[in-house]
NUTILO-699845 format. One line per field, with one value per residue: residue number from 1; residue in one letter; x, y, z of N, C-alpha, C in turn. Coordinates in nm, 4 decimals, padded with zeros to 6 digits. Atoms other than C-alpha are relative to their C-alpha. Layout:
REM residues N
nr [NUM,...]
rest [A,...]
n_X [X,...]
n_Y [Y,...]
n_Z [Z,...]
ca_X [X,...]
ca_Y [Y,...]
ca_Z [Z,...]
c_X [X,...]
c_Y [Y,...]
c_Z [Z,...]
//
This chain:
REM residues 250
nr [1,2,3,4,5,6,7,8,9,10,11,12,13,14,15,16,17,18,19,20,21,22,23,24,25,26,27,28,29,30,31,32,33,34,35,36,37,38,39,40,41,42,43,44,45,46,47,48,49,50,51,52,53,54,55,56,57,58,59,60,61,62,63,64,65,66,67,68,69,70,71,72,73,74,75,76,77,78,79,80,81,82,83,84,85,86,87,88,89,90,91,92,93,94,95,96,97,98,99,100,101,102,103,104,105,106,107,108,109,110,111,112,113,114,115,116,117,118,119,120,121,122,123,124,125,126,127,128,129,130,131,132,133,134,135,136,137,138,139,140,141,142,143,144,145,146,147,148,149,150,151,152,153,154,155,156,157,158,159,160,161,162,163,164,165,166,167,168,169,170,171,172,173,174,175,176,177,178,179,180,181,182,183,184,185,186,187,188,189,190,191,192,193,194,195,196,197,198,199,200,201,202,203,204,205,206,207,208,209,210,211,212,213,214,215,216,217,218,219,220,221,222,223,224,225,226,227,228,229,230,231,232,233,234,235,236,237,238,239,240,241,242,243,244,245,246,247,248,249,250]
rest [M,A,S,G,C,V,N,K,L,N,K,N,T,P,S,P,Q,N,S,A,L,S,Q,E,V,F,S,P,E,K,N,S,Y,K,L,V,W,E,D,N,F,D,G,I,T,L,D,T,T,K,W,I,H,R,G,T,G,P,R,R,I,G,Y,N,D,P,S,M,V,K,V,S,D,G,D,L,L,L,M,Y,D,I,K,K,D,S,I,M,A,G,A,V,G,T,Q,D,T,Y,Q,T,T,Y,G,Y,F,E,C,R,A,R,M,Q,K,S,Q,G,P,W,A,A,F,W,L,Q,S,P,Q,I,S,K,G,E,D,P,G,K,F,G,A,E,I,D,I,F,E,Y,M,K,E,Y,G,D,T,M,T,H,A,L,H,W,A,Y,G,P,N,Q,K,S,S,G,R,L,L,S,T,L,E,G,L,S,D,G,F,H,T,F,G,L,E,W,T,P,E,K,Y,I,I,Y,M,D,G,L,K,F,H,E,R,T,D,G,L,S,H,T,D,E,Y,M,I,L,S,M,E,I,P,A,T,L,E,N,L,K,K,A,C,A,P,D,T,F,I,V,D,Y,V,R,V,Y,K,K]
n_X [-00.0530,-00.1108,00.0405,-00.0047,-00.0807,-00.0893,00.0031,-00.0860,00.0204,-00.1190,00.0560,-00.0918,00.0594,-00.1044,00.0047,00.0587,00.0299,00.1441,00.0677,00.0592,00.0046,-00.1068,-00.0877,-00.0003,00.0704,00.1016,00.0086,00.1199,-00.0344,-00.0583,00.1047,00.0990,00.0893,-00.0267,00.0526,00.1224,00.0511,-00.0966,-00.0037,-00.1265,00.0297,-00.0652,00.0855,00.0216,00.1349,00.0463,00.0557,00.1365,00.0380,-00.0449,00.0396,00.0910,-00.0053,00.0837,00.0659,-00.0009,00.0996,-00.0408,-00.0717,-00.0299,00.0095,-00.0503,00.0658,-00.0765,00.0150,-00.0895,-00.1150,-00.1048,-00.0595,-00.0792,-00.1016,-00.1159,-00.1319,00.0117,00.0567,00.1315,-00.0074,00.1248,-00.0379,00.0816,-00.0265,00.1042,00.0400,00.0942,00.0611,00.0187,-00.1093,00.0242,-00.0907,00.0305,00.0114,00.0384,00.0327,00.0279,00.1315,00.0716,-00.0923,-00.0681,00.0261,-00.0423,-00.0070,-00.1311,-00.1137,-00.1014,00.0219,-00.1179,-00.0316,-00.1255,00.0475,-00.0642,00.1045,00.0094,-00.1031,00.0498,00.1071,00.1343,00.0468,-00.0785,00.0013,00.0591,00.0161,00.0939,00.0981,00.1358,00.1030,00.1204,00.1126,-00.0382,00.1063,00.1224,00.0100,-00.1033,-00.0931,-00.1042,-00.0242,00.0991,00.0198,-00.1284,-00.0596,-00.0955,-00.1336,-00.0921,-00.1364,-00.0696,00.0358,-00.1208,00.0125,-00.1358,-00.0354,-00.0540,-00.1379,-00.0306,00.0960,00.1163,00.1178,00.0812,00.1233,00.1069,00.1351,00.1046,00.1367,00.0321,00.1313,00.0020,-00.0747,-00.1300,-00.1092,-00.1323,-00.1187,-00.1077,-00.1023,-00.1242,-00.1136,-00.1223,-00.1093,-00.0958,-00.0899,-00.0011,00.1335,00.0486,-00.0770,-00.0266,00.1020,00.0037,00.1081,00.1010,00.0724,00.0969,00.0299,00.1348,00.0295,00.1216,-00.0271,-00.0525,-00.0622,-00.1379,-00.0426,-00.1431,-00.0626,-00.1308,-00.0113,-00.0082,00.1303,00.0223,00.1207,00.0894,00.1304,00.1053,00.1315,00.0584,-00.0503,00.0914,-00.0058,00.0746,-00.0757,-00.0291,-00.0705,-00.1090,00.0141,-00.1134,00.0624,-00.0507,00.1161,00.0165,00.0456,00.1382,00.0085,-00.1044,-00.1038,-00.0973,-00.0779,-00.0845,-00.1393,-00.0040,-00.0434,00.0655,00.0483,-00.0742,00.0233,-00.0228,-00.0522,00.0054,-00.0813,00.0739,00.0891,00.0000,00.0786,-00.0451,00.0933,-00.0500]
n_Y [-00.1322,-00.0384,-00.0834,-00.1425,-00.0441,-00.1088,-00.1076,-00.0991,-00.1354,-00.0452,-00.0816,-00.0106,00.0446,00.0467,-00.0403,00.1228,00.0377,-00.0199,00.0095,-00.1309,-00.0489,-00.0986,-00.0062,-00.1378,-00.0081,-00.1049,-00.0874,-00.0830,-00.1417,-00.0410,00.0080,-00.1043,00.0391,-00.0544,00.0818,-00.0584,00.0835,00.1016,00.0528,00.0673,00.0903,-00.0396,00.0205,00.1371,00.0442,-00.0342,-00.1342,00.0200,-00.1087,00.0416,00.1381,00.0708,00.1448,00.0349,00.1292,00.0798,00.1063,00.1161,-00.0231,00.1339,00.1002,-00.0588,-00.1132,-00.1236,-00.0474,-00.1119,00.0413,00.0419,-00.1230,-00.0712,-00.0952,00.0180,-00.0377,-00.0660,00.0902,00.0608,00.1451,00.0694,00.1340,00.1193,00.0926,00.0970,-00.0231,00.1044,00.0627,-00.1017,-00.0494,-00.1437,-00.0865,-00.1415,-00.0830,-00.1390,-00.0710,-00.1433,-00.0224,-00.1070,-00.1087,-00.0590,00.0555,-00.0928,00.0481,-00.0166,-00.0304,00.1040,00.0615,00.0820,00.0443,00.0732,00.1097,00.1315,00.1003,00.1089,00.1013,00.1356,00.0249,00.0051,-00.1384,-00.0831,-00.1445,-00.0722,-00.1457,-00.0148,-00.1072,00.0451,-00.1029,00.0333,00.0170,00.1041,00.0991,-00.0679,-00.0054,00.0745,-00.0901,-00.0320,-00.1431,-00.0650,00.0681,00.0324,00.1328,00.0476,-00.0078,00.0726,-00.0462,00.1282,00.1084,00.0826,00.1392,00.0464,00.1131,-00.0530,-00.0416,-00.1388,-00.0480,-00.0684,00.0014,-00.1213,00.0277,-00.0992,00.0579,-00.1005,00.0511,00.1025,00.0584,00.1157,-00.0269,-00.0546,00.0139,-00.0053,-00.0022,00.0597,-00.0470,-00.0488,00.0473,-00.0803,00.0657,-00.0926,00.0758,-00.0466,-00.0447,00.0725,-00.0434,-00.1424,-00.0976,-00.0485,-00.0944,00.0470,-00.1197,-00.0065,-00.1286,00.0093,-00.1219,00.0169,00.0844,00.1343,00.0390,00.0472,00.0669,-00.0115,00.0579,-00.0642,-00.1066,00.0523,00.0211,00.1402,00.0200,-00.1092,00.0538,-00.0976,00.0613,-00.0206,-00.1289,-00.0733,-00.1460,-00.0432,00.0096,00.1309,-00.0055,00.0961,00.1112,00.0872,00.1151,00.1358,00.0737,00.1394,00.0799,00.0487,00.1395,00.0475,00.0607,-00.1039,-00.0349,00.1128,-00.0409,-00.1277,-00.0013,-00.1076,-00.1220,-00.0543,-00.1438,-00.0886,-00.1194,-00.1176,-00.1099,-00.1246,-00.0131,-00.1377,-00.0325,-00.1195,-00.0486,-00.1054]
n_Z [00.0291,-00.0850,-00.1129,00.0304,00.1133,-00.0349,00.0981,-00.0627,00.0489,00.0723,00.1079,00.1124,00.1253,00.0910,00.1411,00.0525,00.1375,00.0048,00.1296,00.0249,00.1377,00.0127,-00.1161,-00.0489,-00.1286,-00.0020,-00.1160,00.0143,-00.0067,00.1282,00.1013,-00.0309,-00.1088,-00.1329,-00.1092,-00.0560,-00.1105,-00.0388,-00.1355,-00.0291,-00.1115,-00.1232,-00.1157,-00.0474,00.0359,00.1339,00.0120,00.0493,00.0910,00.1328,00.0273,-00.0898,00.0169,00.1149,00.0125,-00.1226,00.0081,00.0805,00.1258,00.0513,-00.1070,-00.1232,-00.0626,-00.0109,-00.1371,-00.0294,-00.0811,00.0923,00.0545,-00.1005,00.0434,-00.0870,00.0528,00.1291,00.1004,-00.0152,00.0010,00.0315,-00.0423,00.0200,-00.1100,-00.0337,-00.1378,-00.0404,00.1172,00.1027,00.0820,-00.0081,00.0747,-00.0146,00.1198,-00.0230,00.1224,-00.0113,00.0600,-00.0700,-00.0330,00.1162,00.1323,00.1038,00.1383,00.0639,-00.0843,-00.0176,-00.1314,-00.0275,-00.1347,-00.0189,-00.0832,00.0017,00.0153,-00.0967,00.0207,00.0253,00.0966,-00.0576,-00.0021,00.0896,-00.0200,00.1131,00.0016,00.1095,00.0013,00.0319,00.0054,-00.0774,00.0918,00.0950,00.0203,00.0406,00.1451,00.0723,00.0661,-00.0983,-00.0013,-00.0863,-00.1279,-00.0589,00.0138,-00.1002,00.0583,-00.0873,00.0234,-00.0108,-00.0899,-00.0064,-00.0397,-00.0290,00.0858,00.1247,-00.0218,00.0309,00.0992,-00.0543,00.0863,00.0066,00.0747,00.0038,-00.0009,-00.0003,00.0185,-00.1002,00.0211,00.0903,00.1228,-00.0369,00.0963,-00.0620,00.0830,-00.0802,-00.0905,00.0567,-00.0780,00.0018,-00.0713,-00.0592,-00.0861,-00.1377,-00.0395,-00.1176,-00.1164,-00.0079,00.0330,00.1375,00.0259,00.0949,00.0386,00.1095,00.0611,00.0570,00.0745,00.0799,00.1170,-00.0262,-00.1263,00.0098,-00.1224,-00.0272,-00.1188,-00.0181,00.0979,00.1362,00.0627,00.0357,00.0818,00.0363,00.0394,00.0272,-00.0218,-00.1321,-00.0463,-00.0874,00.0013,-00.1181,-00.1245,-00.0583,-00.1278,-00.0129,-00.0937,-00.0318,-00.0637,-00.0027,00.0474,-00.0428,00.1144,00.0003,-00.0441,-00.0914,00.0825,00.0324,-00.1187,-00.0381,-00.0133,-00.0707,-00.1390,-00.0732,00.0671,00.1128,00.0017,00.1138,-00.0658,00.0868,-00.0516,00.0234,00.1146,00.0487,00.1183,00.0701,00.1016,00.0871]
ca_X [-03.9897,-03.6695,-03.6739,-03.5953,-03.4391,-03.1367,-03.1651,-02.8701,-02.8964,-02.5989,-02.6777,-02.3860,-02.5015,-02.2915,-02.2019,-02.4283,-02.4381,-02.7904,-03.0448,-03.1164,-03.2110,-02.9442,-02.6429,-02.7001,-02.8013,-03.1228,-03.1314,-03.4696,-03.3083,-03.1189,-03.4455,-03.6354,-03.7970,-03.8244,-03.8762,-04.2341,-04.2915,-04.0640,-04.0392,-03.7001,-03.8614,-03.6934,-03.8229,-03.9664,-04.3236,-04.4982,-04.5761,-04.9545,-04.9665,-04.8009,-04.9030,-05.1876,-05.1951,-05.3407,-05.5939,-05.5984,-05.7770,-05.7755,-05.5318,-05.5154,-05.4259,-05.3074,-05.3813,-05.2550,-05.1845,-05.0405,-04.8100,-04.6128,-04.5163,-04.2350,-04.0013,-03.6479,-03.3039,-03.4244,-03.5995,-03.9536,-03.9814,-04.2626,-04.2600,-04.3949,-04.4370,-04.6329,-04.8221,-04.9890,-05.2356,-05.2068,-04.9797,-04.9318,-04.7773,-04.7683,-04.8658,-04.8956,-05.0354,-05.0982,-05.4591,-05.5854,-05.2819,-05.1284,-05.2475,-05.1168,-05.1011,-04.7643,-04.4163,-04.1116,-04.1663,-03.8687,-03.7893,-03.4624,-03.5111,-03.3757,-03.5768,-03.6977,-03.4711,-03.7045,-03.9383,-04.3123,-04.4008,-04.2918,-04.2078,-04.3917,-04.3926,-04.6906,-04.9395,-05.3154,-05.6132,-05.9102,-06.1343,-05.9809,-06.2865,-06.5357,-06.4645,-06.2466,-06.0716,-05.7341,-05.6975,-06.0117,-06.0254,-05.6551,-05.4370,-05.2404,-04.8766,-04.6491,-04.3181,-04.1766,-04.2718,-03.9793,-04.0069,-03.6956,-03.7125,-03.6254,-03.2895,-03.1525,-03.4564,-03.7322,-04.0890,-04.3149,-04.6719,-04.9682,-05.3341,-05.6508,-06.0292,-06.0655,-06.3571,-06.4661,-06.2860,-05.9623,-05.6616,-05.2925,-04.9527,-04.6587,-04.5078,-04.2103,-03.8669,-03.5498,-03.2157,-02.9811,-02.6772,-02.6884,-03.0613,-03.1225,-02.8660,-02.8140,-03.0144,-03.1185,-03.3318,-03.6516,-03.8243,-04.1196,-04.1332,-04.4991,-04.5770,-04.8828,-04.7122,-04.5639,-04.4353,-04.0592,-03.9239,-03.5815,-03.3581,-03.0461,-03.1162,-03.0967,-03.3882,-03.5315,-03.8771,-04.0918,-04.4658,-04.7581,-05.0365,-05.2725,-05.1760,-05.3446,-05.4286,-05.5814,-05.4651,-05.3022,-05.1554,-04.8482,-04.8394,-04.5542,-04.6401,-04.5166,-04.7515,-04.8817,-04.9225,-05.2515,-05.1645,-04.9711,-04.7805,-04.6111,-04.4785,-04.2872,-03.9532,-04.0421,-03.8828,-04.0294,-03.9898,-03.8778,-03.8574,-03.8830,-03.6762,-03.7393,-03.4863,-03.6868,-03.9687,-03.9586,-04.1875,-04.0677,-04.2785,-04.2055]
ca_Y [-04.6516,-04.5039,-04.2993,-03.9702,-03.7746,-03.5530,-03.2171,-03.0049,-02.6278,-02.5933,-02.3096,-02.3603,-02.3931,-02.6055,-02.5131,-02.7545,-02.9397,-02.8900,-02.9161,-02.5416,-02.3698,-02.1077,-02.0757,-01.7018,-01.6250,-01.4230,-01.1256,-00.9635,-00.6294,-00.6229,-00.6862,-00.3829,-00.5662,-00.4128,-00.6009,-00.5470,-00.8307,-01.0559,-01.2772,-01.3787,-01.5750,-01.3786,-01.4286,-01.7404,-01.7547,-01.7427,-01.3858,-01.4048,-01.0680,-01.2516,-01.6182,-01.8231,-02.1955,-02.3573,-02.6344,-02.7383,-03.0728,-03.3943,-03.4028,-03.7241,-04.0007,-03.7543,-03.4281,-03.0709,-02.9350,-02.6018,-02.7900,-02.9008,-02.5391,-02.3694,-02.0720,-02.1201,-01.9639,-01.7582,-02.0454,-02.1661,-02.5375,-02.7305,-03.0746,-03.4216,-03.6709,-03.9690,-03.8912,-04.1896,-04.2976,-03.9821,-03.8790,-03.5046,-03.2247,-02.8464,-02.5856,-02.2067,-01.9635,-01.5952,-01.6373,-01.3920,-01.1641,-01.1131,-01.1747,-01.0260,-01.0620,-01.1033,-01.0611,-01.2632,-01.5013,-01.6650,-01.8784,-02.0162,-02.3583,-02.7001,-03.0076,-03.2888,-03.5927,-03.8891,-04.0384,-04.0273,-03.6762,-03.3952,-03.0242,-02.7704,-02.3985,-02.2913,-02.0226,-02.0614,-01.8454,-01.8272,-01.8390,-02.1506,-02.3747,-02.1169,-02.1478,-02.2991,-01.9905,-01.9657,-01.6038,-01.5095,-01.7715,-01.8382,-02.1463,-02.3586,-02.2808,-02.5417,-02.3564,-02.6806,-03.0119,-03.2180,-03.5969,-03.7452,-04.0567,-03.8311,-03.7432,-03.4233,-03.3748,-03.1279,-03.1348,-02.8451,-02.8331,-02.6140,-02.6946,-02.4970,-02.5354,-02.7311,-02.9692,-03.2365,-03.0643,-02.9840,-02.9317,-02.9720,-02.9076,-03.1140,-03.2844,-03.0727,-03.1930,-03.0008,-03.1541,-02.9663,-03.1347,-03.1127,-03.0342,-03.2959,-03.1350,-02.7818,-02.4666,-02.3519,-02.0718,-02.1430,-01.8746,-01.8044,-01.5089,-01.4586,-01.2024,-01.1342,-01.3457,-01.6487,-01.8346,-01.8868,-02.1322,-02.0735,-02.2675,-02.1021,-01.8219,-02.0500,-02.0685,-02.4201,-02.3799,-02.1273,-02.1938,-02.0032,-02.2531,-02.2117,-01.8466,-01.6637,-01.2940,-01.2666,-01.2401,-01.5451,-01.6247,-01.8205,-02.1570,-02.3447,-02.6990,-03.0375,-03.2672,-03.6039,-03.8827,-04.0494,-04.4073,-04.5849,-04.7671,-04.4365,-04.4112,-04.7404,-04.5622,-04.2548,-04.1628,-03.9439,-03.6746,-03.4921,-03.1207,-02.8830,-02.5762,-02.2306,-01.9512,-01.6698,-01.5843,-01.2713,-01.1096,-00.8564,-00.6400,-00.4174]
ca_Z [-03.6257,-03.4898,-03.1716,-03.3393,-03.6256,-03.5754,-03.7534,-03.6449,-03.6802,-03.9152,-04.1536,-04.3933,-04.7540,-04.9931,-05.3517,-05.5367,-05.8642,-05.9969,-06.2774,-06.2905,-06.6167,-06.5502,-06.3207,-06.2792,-05.9203,-05.8902,-05.6530,-05.5880,-05.4979,-05.8293,-06.0147,-05.8806,-05.5882,-05.2428,-04.9173,-04.7917,-04.5433,-04.3394,-04.0350,-03.8971,-03.6123,-03.3375,-02.9877,-02.8288,-02.9620,-03.2979,-03.4056,-03.4379,-03.6130,-03.9055,-03.8749,-03.7367,-03.6739,-03.9839,-04.0109,-03.6455,-03.6415,-03.8478,-04.1405,-04.3478,-04.0989,-03.8346,-03.6652,-03.7047,-03.3591,-03.2365,-02.9966,-03.3051,-03.3824,-03.1901,-03.2266,-03.0924,-03.1521,-03.4474,-03.6250,-03.6782,-03.5954,-03.7636,-03.6090,-03.6673,-03.3842,-03.2613,-02.9409,-02.7778,-03.0478,-03.2592,-03.5450,-03.5103,-03.7150,-03.7335,-03.9921,-04.0033,-04.2567,-04.3256,-04.4360,-04.1717,-04.1600,-04.5063,-04.8606,-05.1829,-05.5612,-05.7370,-05.5910,-05.4927,-05.2009,-05.0312,-04.7305,-04.5991,-04.4505,-04.3675,-04.4626,-04.2404,-04.2063,-04.2601,-04.5180,-04.4642,-04.3495,-04.5799,-04.5588,-04.7748,-04.8562,-05.0639,-05.1581,-05.1748,-05.2669,-05.0284,-05.3389,-05.4980,-05.4525,-05.5808,-05.9541,-06.2234,-06.3632,-06.1828,-06.2879,-06.0976,-05.8215,-05.7696,-05.7455,-05.5057,-05.5809,-05.4261,-05.4127,-05.2787,-05.1249,-04.9994,-04.9899,-04.8276,-05.0473,-05.3443,-05.1857,-05.3382,-05.5640,-05.4780,-05.6110,-05.7132,-05.8450,-05.9357,-05.8616,-05.9339,-05.9645,-05.6399,-05.6827,-05.9317,-06.2212,-06.0413,-06.2668,-06.1871,-06.3370,-06.2124,-06.0286,-06.1383,-06.0251,-05.9364,-05.8387,-05.6071,-05.4557,-05.0760,-05.0679,-04.7993,-04.5666,-04.4469,-04.5066,-04.8553,-04.9970,-05.1887,-05.3915,-05.6168,-05.8540,-05.9432,-06.2126,-06.4320,-06.7013,-06.5223,-06.2193,-06.1722,-05.9144,-05.7567,-05.5192,-05.3776,-05.6246,-05.9285,-06.1720,-06.2061,-06.3657,-06.5520,-06.5899,-06.7375,-06.6640,-06.3695,-06.3474,-06.0607,-06.0707,-05.7243,-05.3654,-05.2081,-04.8673,-04.7565,-04.5808,-04.4123,-04.3152,-04.2079,-04.3973,-04.2757,-04.5345,-04.6206,-04.5176,-04.2426,-04.5187,-04.5993,-04.2441,-04.2449,-04.2853,-04.0821,-03.7537,-03.4850,-03.3773,-03.6906,-03.7734,-04.0700,-03.9721,-04.1208,-04.0728,-04.2349,-04.4759,-04.6951,-04.9496,-05.2056,-05.4344,-05.7342]
c_X [00.1130,-00.0468,00.0048,00.0878,00.0846,-00.0006,00.0778,-00.0185,00.1290,-00.0462,00.0977,-00.0645,00.1099,-00.0126,-00.0462,00.0197,-00.1521,-00.0537,-00.0657,00.0033,00.1128,00.0834,00.0162,-00.0848,-00.0923,00.0078,-00.1242,00.0324,00.0568,-00.1003,-00.1200,-00.1034,00.0435,-00.0676,-00.1212,-00.0530,00.1084,-00.0264,00.1301,-00.0108,00.0889,-00.0970,-00.0202,-00.1403,-00.0321,-00.0609,-00.1380,-00.0540,00.0396,-00.0512,-00.1096,00.0196,-00.1026,-00.0595,00.0027,-00.1148,00.0490,00.0651,00.0488,-00.0093,00.0468,-00.0793,00.0953,-00.0239,00.0985,00.1226,00.1176,00.0673,00.0735,00.0913,00.1146,00.1276,-00.0074,-00.0544,-00.1433,00.0164,-00.1390,00.0280,-00.1017,00.0339,-00.1172,-00.0279,-00.1087,-00.0574,-00.0169,00.1299,-00.0245,00.1051,-00.0459,-00.0048,-00.0411,-00.0280,-00.0308,-00.1395,-00.0773,00.0871,00.0637,-00.0337,00.0415,-00.0032,00.1345,00.1098,00.1012,-00.0078,00.1149,00.0031,00.1369,-00.0295,00.0879,-00.1096,-00.0002,00.0972,-00.0538,-00.1027,-00.1332,-00.0616,00.0846,-00.0205,-00.0551,-00.0055,-00.0872,-00.0884,-00.1362,-00.0943,-00.1189,-00.1220,00.0140,-00.1099,-00.1287,-00.0176,00.1205,00.1007,00.1083,00.0316,-00.0906,-00.0039,00.1302,00.0412,00.0727,00.1357,00.0965,00.1431,00.0968,-00.0754,00.1194,-00.0315,00.1408,00.0429,00.0552,00.1429,00.0206,-00.0887,-00.1235,-00.1159,-00.0763,-00.1257,-00.0931,-00.1335,-00.1006,-00.1340,-00.0290,-00.1436,00.0077,00.0794,00.1381,00.1050,00.1326,00.1078,00.1170,-00.0366,00.1264,00.1144,00.1192,00.1052,00.1030,00.0867,00.0042,-00.1346,-00.0456,00.0750,00.0167,-00.1177,00.0144,-00.1121,-00.0896,-00.0899,-00.0979,-00.0082,-00.1308,-00.0317,-00.1319,00.0183,00.0376,00.0386,00.1443,00.0409,00.1521,00.0389,00.1427,00.0258,00.0079,-00.1392,-00.0132,-00.1201,-00.0666,-00.1303,-00.0979,-00.1390,-00.0466,00.0335,-00.1074,00.0209,-00.0797,00.0825,00.0151,00.0750,00.1021,-00.0310,00.1352,-00.0567,00.0894,-00.1208,00.0031,-00.0514,-00.1398,-00.0144,00.1132,00.1157,00.1115,00.0855,00.0952,00.1450,00.0147,00.0625,-00.0619,00.0720,00.0904,-00.0413,00.0382,00.0349,00.0035,00.0736,-00.0700,-00.0962,-00.0019,-00.0872,00.0496,-00.1041,00.0698,-00.0838]
c_Y [00.0332,00.0991,00.1487,00.0286,00.1172,00.1024,00.1174,00.1362,00.0561,00.0732,00.0224,-00.0584,-00.0434,00.0626,-00.1206,-00.0214,00.0002,-00.0155,00.1322,00.0371,00.0980,-00.0024,00.1437,00.0083,00.1216,00.0786,00.0856,00.1490,00.0505,-00.0066,00.0865,-00.0415,00.0655,-00.0884,00.0691,-00.0778,-00.1005,-00.0481,-00.0778,-00.0928,00.0269,-00.0222,-00.1468,-00.0524,00.0439,00.1394,-00.0103,00.1223,-00.0346,-00.1385,-00.0437,-00.1495,-00.0400,-00.1394,-00.0858,-00.1002,-00.1132,00.0405,-00.1353,-00.1014,00.0555,00.1205,00.1184,00.0600,00.1130,-00.0378,-00.0445,00.1184,00.0721,00.1004,-00.0078,00.0407,00.0592,-00.0860,-00.0368,-00.1507,-00.0567,-00.1487,-00.1052,-00.0949,-00.0964,00.0139,-00.0993,-00.0660,00.0976,00.0279,00.1493,00.0778,00.1442,00.0726,00.1407,00.0659,00.1458,00.0343,00.1128,00.1221,00.0665,-00.0777,00.1036,-00.0681,00.0394,00.0362,-00.1130,-00.0470,-00.0962,-00.0446,-00.0668,-00.1087,-00.1234,-00.1058,-00.1010,-00.1117,-00.1374,-00.0043,-00.0045,00.1372,00.0846,00.1489,00.0693,00.1494,00.0315,00.1226,-00.0583,00.1193,-00.0410,-00.0260,-00.1254,-00.1031,00.0608,00.0108,-00.0630,00.0876,00.0402,00.1486,00.0719,-00.0600,-00.0487,-00.1445,-00.0368,-00.0048,-00.0661,00.0405,-00.1153,-00.0945,-00.0954,-00.1388,-00.0584,-00.1141,00.0456,00.0514,00.1478,00.0560,00.0566,-00.0113,00.1324,-00.0339,00.1202,-00.0737,00.1149,-00.0661,-00.1153,-00.0483,-00.1126,00.0199,00.0594,-00.0296,00.0186,00.0058,-00.0462,-00.1452,00.0384,-00.0403,00.0926,-00.0706,00.1028,-00.0777,00.0605,00.0462,-00.0629,00.0368,00.1515,00.0872,00.0443,00.1023,-00.0533,00.1176,-00.0213,00.1436,-00.0149,00.1354,-00.0186,-00.0950,-00.1429,-00.0195,-00.0428,-00.0561,00.0082,-00.0848,00.0527,00.1042,-00.0450,-00.0299,-00.1451,-00.0211,00.1336,-00.0621,00.1140,-00.0583,00.0238,00.1348,00.0777,00.1499,00.0569,-00.0232,-00.1444,00.0200,-00.1125,-00.1062,-00.0690,-00.1183,-00.1226,-00.0881,-00.1466,-00.0814,-00.0567,-00.1422,-00.0331,-00.0637,00.1011,00.0421,-00.1109,00.0399,00.1340,-00.0178,00.1216,00.0210,00.0413,00.1457,00.0625,00.1358,00.1156,00.1157,00.1340,-00.0200,00.1472,00.0140,00.1329,00.0373,00.1031,00.1248]
c_Z [00.0967,00.1052,-00.0315,-00.1189,00.0436,-00.1129,00.0573,-00.0669,-00.0600,-00.1242,-00.1153,-00.1249,-00.0970,-00.1384,-00.0800,-00.1499,-00.0109,-00.1410,-00.0381,-00.1481,-00.0272,00.1267,00.0511,00.1259,00.0005,00.1305,-00.0137,-00.0008,-00.1327,-00.1144,00.0379,00.1034,00.1299,00.1051,00.0620,00.1198,00.0359,00.1411,00.0139,00.1209,00.1207,00.1162,00.0309,-00.0320,-00.1424,00.0013,-00.0642,-00.0733,-00.1428,-00.0388,00.0956,-00.0216,-00.1047,00.0146,00.1241,-00.0036,-00.0883,-00.1311,-00.0493,00.1144,00.1345,00.0433,-00.0002,00.1377,00.0274,00.0825,-00.0874,-00.0700,00.1118,-00.0689,00.0985,-00.0732,-00.1403,-00.1113,00.0352,-00.0129,-00.0244,00.0146,-00.0406,00.1134,00.0149,00.1478,00.0376,-00.1252,-00.1156,-00.0748,-00.0170,-00.0786,00.0160,-00.1331,00.0406,-00.1343,00.0264,-00.0513,00.0665,00.0266,-00.1209,-00.1258,-00.1039,-00.1361,-00.0602,00.1030,-00.0032,00.1443,00.0273,00.1451,-00.0011,00.1020,-00.0121,00.0056,00.1152,-00.0376,-00.0390,-00.1117,00.0727,00.0044,-00.0951,00.0293,-00.1237,00.0272,-00.1202,00.0180,-00.0353,-00.0001,00.0863,-00.0885,-00.0872,-00.0276,-00.0546,-00.1508,-00.0653,-00.0740,00.1004,00.0060,00.0971,00.1393,00.0641,-00.0171,00.1280,-00.0688,00.0973,-00.0349,00.0213,00.0912,00.0005,00.0559,00.0145,-00.0917,-00.1349,00.0156,-00.0262,-00.1111,00.0693,-00.0982,00.0127,-00.0802,00.0049,-00.0012,-00.0009,-00.0270,00.0950,-00.0202,-00.1011,-00.1286,00.0279,-00.1067,00.0720,-00.1062,00.0865,00.0265,-00.0753,00.0919,-00.0170,00.0833,00.0447,00.0977,00.1403,00.0503,00.1306,00.1276,-00.0028,-00.0381,-00.1457,-00.0115,-00.1109,-00.0347,-00.1137,-00.0460,-00.0757,-00.0632,-00.0748,-00.1169,00.0337,00.1459,-00.0299,00.1353,00.0124,00.1211,00.0067,-00.1082,-00.1442,-00.0536,-00.0455,-00.0914,-00.0294,-00.0488,-00.0233,00.0221,00.1432,00.0596,00.0763,-00.0142,00.1180,00.1251,00.0478,00.1317,00.0067,00.1050,00.0144,00.0758,00.0005,-00.0287,00.0431,-00.1183,00.0204,00.0523,00.0965,-00.0762,-00.0295,00.1190,00.0424,00.0230,00.0706,00.1375,00.0670,00.1331,-00.1158,-00.0147,-00.1341,00.0607,-00.0992,00.0669,-00.0187,-00.1160,-00.0391,-00.1231,-00.0557,-00.1051,-00.0876,00.0186]
//
């Protein structure tokens, strides 16, 4: 593995070619949404009134550890690294601080630079393993998962009914030129009727399956793969950089 991945804090966003359903740019404010929750990651430490470290302990072939989460220069840094005999990564969530039903959820972020570990922004219900009806027990809504080997293509998915009868929708794909470089915005509009996935304000997917009608919380994570084989082209350390997270409600 290489000694490290360079992820410069250049926040310029290119004008992309893309596979969006529409070239009209979505604005939450112009669609009757009002900002109700945000974190711009000011300061030098994680705001624990908004986020807690998620899943500290074993995670696939590695370990989620709070030392892999930092706040610096107005950004949240979720890192991946190899420490002695451990593969470590960071994750945070709002499971104990903020949960809601419906709204527009957005983050502005820059993806990791290597294959192997992957960046993710997702919602999850605390009831998801308690039943098979997503309306009542919720769903896992993967707003995005970024695998570097896909280049400028992002993946999205829905999962519900955790357990032996788990159901899934996806993997959904979205192509956005320049996705692998620079900062971009990633959004989910979740209504009683559907999910809509956005990147840089452009609509890429609409789905009605696995529709949740219960409170969910947000998660930002650097994910560790399940096998060492998947780390052959990885470099460490590597970082998923988040500029802000915002939630809007009608």
